[in-house]
N, C-alpha and C positions, 0 to 999 in steps of 0.2 A: 199503285194498288192494282192487284190482279183480281178478277172476278173469282177465279178458282184455279186449280192446278191445270185443268185442261186448257184454259186460256193462256197460261204461262207457257205451256208446251207448244201451242200453235205459234206464239210470238217467237219463241226460240227456234222453231223449225225454219222460219223465214231467215234467221241469221245463219243457218247452217245449210242453206240450199246447195252449197258447193259439194256436199256429201251425198246428194240425192242419187240413188241407184249405184252407189259406189260398191262394187262387188267385194272389196276387201274390208268394208266397214260393218260394224255392228254396234248396237246400243246396249249398254249395261246399266241397269237402273238399281239404285239403292232402295230396297223395300223398307217401309211400304209406300210412303208418299211419293217417292221418286218414280215409281212405276206409272202413276197417272200422267205425270209430265212426259215421261219417256214414251208412253203409248202414242201420244199425239205426234211425237217426233217420228216414231216408227211408221205411222200412217202417211205422214207428209213426205218423208224422205225415202220411203220404200226400203227400209233397212230392218233386219231381224232384231227382235227384242229379247233380251234375257235379263236375269237379275244377277247382282253380285252381293254376296252376303258378308257384311262386316258389322260387328257389334261393339258398341261403346262399353268400356269397363268403367262403371261408375263407382265412386267412393262409397263405402259403407255409411248408411244413414243419409247420404246425399247423392243419389244416383245420377243427378244431372251434372255433377262435377266429374268430368272425364279425367281418369288417370291413365287412360290408354285405350286401345282397341285391338280386337282380334279379327282376322279375316278368314274366309272359308278356305283359303290356300294354306292356312296354318301360321301365316306370318303374324307377328305381334308387334305392336307399336306402343311403347310405354313412355309416359312422361315421368321420368325418374324423380324429378323435383316434386311432382304432384304425389307420387307414390310415397316418397319420404315425408311429405308434409302431413299425410294422414296416418303415418306410423304403422304401416302394414308390415306384417311378417311375410316371408316368402310363402309360407303355407297359406296364409289368408289371401294373398294375391293369387296363388294357384287356384284356390277355391272359386274366386270371383271369375277367373278366366274360364274355368271348367263350366260354370253356369252359362256363360255366353257361348261356349263351344257347343253345348247341348242344344241351345236355341238355334244356332246356325244349322246344326244337323237336322233339327225338326223342320226348319224352313226349307232346306235343300230337298228333303223328302217330299214335302208338301208342294212346293212350287215347281220343282223340276221333274217330279214323278220318275226318278231313277236316271234321268239324263245327267250327263256330266257337264261341267263348265265348258263352253265352246273353246276350241283352240284359238289362242290369241296371238301366237307368234307371227310377226310380220303383218299383222292386221291393224286397222284403225279402230280404236275403241273409244266410243263416246260414253263417258261416265256421267250419269245424270242423277240429280237429287232435286227435291222441291225447295231447297235453300240450305244455307249453312249459318250456324251461329259461331261456335268455337272452331268448327271445321275438323274436329278430331276424327270423326268417322270417315269423312270424305277424303282427308289426306291419307289416313291409314289404307283406305281402299286404293287410292292412286299408287301408293308405294307397293302394295301387294300386286296390283295389275302390272306395274313396271317390271316386276320380277318375272313375269310371263312373256316378256320381250315383244310387246306390240311395236309395230312400226311407228305409230303415232297415238298419243293419248290426249284426248280432248275433254276438258272439263266443261260441263253444261249446267248452269244454275240460274234460276230466276232472280235470286236475291241473296245478299250476304253483306256483312259489315266490311268497311274498307280494309281494316287490319287483317281480317281473316282472308279476304279475297287476295290480298298481296301474298299471303303465305301459300294459299292454294295455287296461285299462278306459278310459284317456284317448282311445283311438283307435276305440272302438265306441260305438254307441248303447245297447246292452244287452250285459251279459256274464253268461253262465251258466257257473259253474265249480264242481266238486264238492269238490275238496280243495286247500288251500293250506298244505301242511306246511312246518314250519320246525324243524329244518334240512331242506334239500332237496339231494339229490345228483344224481339223474338220473330222468328220466321213467319209465324201465323198472323202477325200484325199487318202483313202486307198482302193478305188474301181476304176478300170479303167472305168467302166460304172456304174454311180450312178443316172440313169434316175429317175425322180420323178414318184412315183407310184400313180395312180389315183383310185378313188372309184370303177370304173368298173373293174380294175385289181384285187382289193381286192375281189370283189364278184366272179370273175372268179376263182381265186385261191381257195376260200372256196368251191365253187361248185365242182371243180376238185378233191380237197382233199376228199370231201364226196363221190364222185363217186369211187375213188380209194379204199376207205375203204370198200365200199359195194362190190366191186369186190374181195377184199382180204378176206372178211368174208366168211367162208365156209357155203354153204347153208345146211340147216338141211335135213336129209334123208327123203324121202317121206314115209308117214305112210302106 
């Protein structure tokens, strides 16, 4: 049991100390909850923090049932069996995808303030969330990031069920996970404080991480 997301992030940072000050590495957090965990990693490892936007496509009337996911890169990951099981037409599926693409666009504008996703080619990307249940969003994110050709993709998670963790492991080069409880009911069950993270919190964490990186970067000597 973790006290909160911050504590989980600090524990994970200890497991990832070999990436401290790595000039090729950066942290990509899945908002919103993943940003809190990732902020602690950014502070401890002296690595830049950004977000990666992926949205689950939920079934009509049962939004927690993932039938796929769409990433900010435009890549889509669909569970065709799940799509067929809920009897969606192509038009209905397109409408669900469009709703999530609009939310991704809103968050990109809000969180990045016009900045684009950092260049990932040849870099080490640490993909962070506050936990996984089905893993649909995390795996879709990993697949999307893979297409941007990072040198190394590291999955970073406080908790997840064994079956999902096995699946996630197949999509990353390295996976750091603290707990794989069985039975597993919900991510929030493993945090004493699992308060919902709001947009304003995400923006604050990103700003604080940027300030910390600027303070850590040694200034060049005066000419």
